[in-house]
C-alpha positions in Angstrom: 54.6 -18.3 -79.2 57.5 -20.7 -78.6 56.8 -24.3 -77.7 58.6 -23.8 -74.4 56.3 -20.9 -73.5 53.2 -22.9 -74.5 54.3 -25.9 -72.5 55.0 -23.8 -69.4 51.7 -22.0 -69.7 49.9 -25.4 -69.8 51.9 -26.6 -66.8 50.8 -23.5 -64.8 47.3 -24.8 -64.5 48.3 -28.3 -63.5 46.8 -29.8 -60.3 50.4 -30.8 -59.4 52.2 -28.2 -57.3 55.6 -29.5 -58.6 54.5 -28.8 -62.2 53.3 -25.3 -61.2 56.6 -24.6 -59.6 58.4 -25.7 -62.8 56.0 -23.5 -64.8 56.9 -20.5 -62.6 60.6 -21.1 -63.1 60.2 -21.6 -66.9 57.9 -18.6 -67.4 60.1 -16.2 -65.4 62.2 -15.4 -68.4 59.0 -14.5 -70.3 57.8 -11.9 -67.8 57.5 -9.3 -70.5 55.1 -11.5 -72.6 51.5 -10.6 -71.7 50.2 -14.2 -71.6 53.0 -15.3 -69.4 52.8 -12.2 -67.1 49.1 -12.9 -66.3 49.9 -16.5 -65.6 52.9 -15.6 -63.4 50.9 -13.3 -61.2 48.5 -16.2 -60.7 51.4 -18.5 -59.7 52.7 -15.9 -57.3 49.3 -15.9 -55.7 48.8 -19.7 -55.8 46.2 -20.5 -53.2 47.0 -24.2 -53.0 50.7 -24.3 -52.3 53.2 -21.8 -50.9 56.1 -23.5 -52.6 54.7 -22.3 -55.9 54.5 -18.7 -54.6 58.0 -18.8 -53.1 59.8 -20.4 -56.0 58.0 -18.3 -58.7 59.0 -15.1 -56.7 62.6 -16.4 -56.5 62.7 -17.1 -60.2 61.4 -13.7 -61.1 63.7 -11.9 -58.7 66.6 -13.8 -60.3 65.6 -12.6 -63.7 65.7 -9.1 -62.1 64.2 -7.1 -65.0 61.7 -4.3 -64.5 59.0 -6.5 -66.1 59.8 -9.4 -63.7 60.0 -7.3 -60.5 56.8 -5.5 -61.6 54.9 -8.8 -61.5 56.1 -9.5 -57.9 55.1 -6.0 -57.0 51.6 -6.6 -58.4 51.3 -9.8 -56.5 52.5 -8.2 -53.3 49.8 -5.6 -53.6 47.1 -8.3 -53.9 48.6 -10.8 -51.5 47.2 -11.8 -48.1 49.6 -11.8 -45.2 50.6 -15.5 -45.7 51.2 -15.0 -49.4 53.2 -11.8 -48.8 55.4 -13.7 -46.4 56.2 -16.4 -49.0 56.7 -13.7 -51.7 59.2 -12.0 -49.4 61.0 -15.3 -48.7 61.3 -16.0 -52.4 62.8 -12.6 -53.1 65.1 -13.0 -50.2 66.2 -16.4 -51.5 67.2 -14.8 -54.8 69.0 -11.9 -53.1 71.1 -14.1 -50.8 71.8 -16.7 -53.4 75.0 -17.0 -55.4 75.8 -13.7 -57.0 72.7 -11.9 -55.6 70.5 -9.9 -57.9 71.7 -6.4 -58.7 68.9 -5.8 -61.1 66.3 -5.7 -58.4 67.6 -2.4 -57.1 67.3 -0.6 -60.4 63.9 -2.2 -61.1 62.5 -1.0 -57.7 63.7 2.5 -58.5 61.9 2.5 -61.9 58.8 0.9 -60.4 58.6 3.7 -57.8 57.4 5.9 -60.7 55.0 3.3 -62.3 51.6 4.8 -63.3 49.8 2.0 -61.4 49.5 2.7 -57.7 49.5 -1.0 -56.8 52.8 -1.5 -58.5 54.4 1.5 -56.6 53.1 0.1 -53.3 54.4 -3.4 -54.1 57.8 -2.1 -55.1 58.0 -0.1 -51.9 57.3 -3.3 -49.9 60.0 -5.2 -51.9 62.4 -2.3 -51.2 61.6 -2.5 -47.5 62.2 -6.3 -47.4 65.7 -5.8 -48.7 66.5 -3.1 -46.0 67.3 -0.7 -48.8 70.5 -2.6 -49.5 69.4 -3.9 -52.9 66.4 -1.7 -53.8 
């Protein structure tokens, strides 16, 4: 494991929401690493601060890989209504940001065939949030 990954994993359990936000951003590029993936889903479903949920979702959507979008889809499937709203806001922030995120569309298409039903359901929600323009 790289020291950057280890440091971000440690920050993810910080009592400070700002450190957890930074961890979410730093870990997003490691979405395909099992230890990071599990931690990222935890950050997406952060019960203490919606900023952690929103900014981690935005960072993952900006990465735009199937692995990254899959984590958002898993979180969406488990989220309560408030969390789902902030996950949607984070994804939207990435899509309307500079350059948008073309990878989200391809990822949603692939995740529609994921063996895990929760992932397929979450990907369908993400697709609906984008009005089908990106997914």
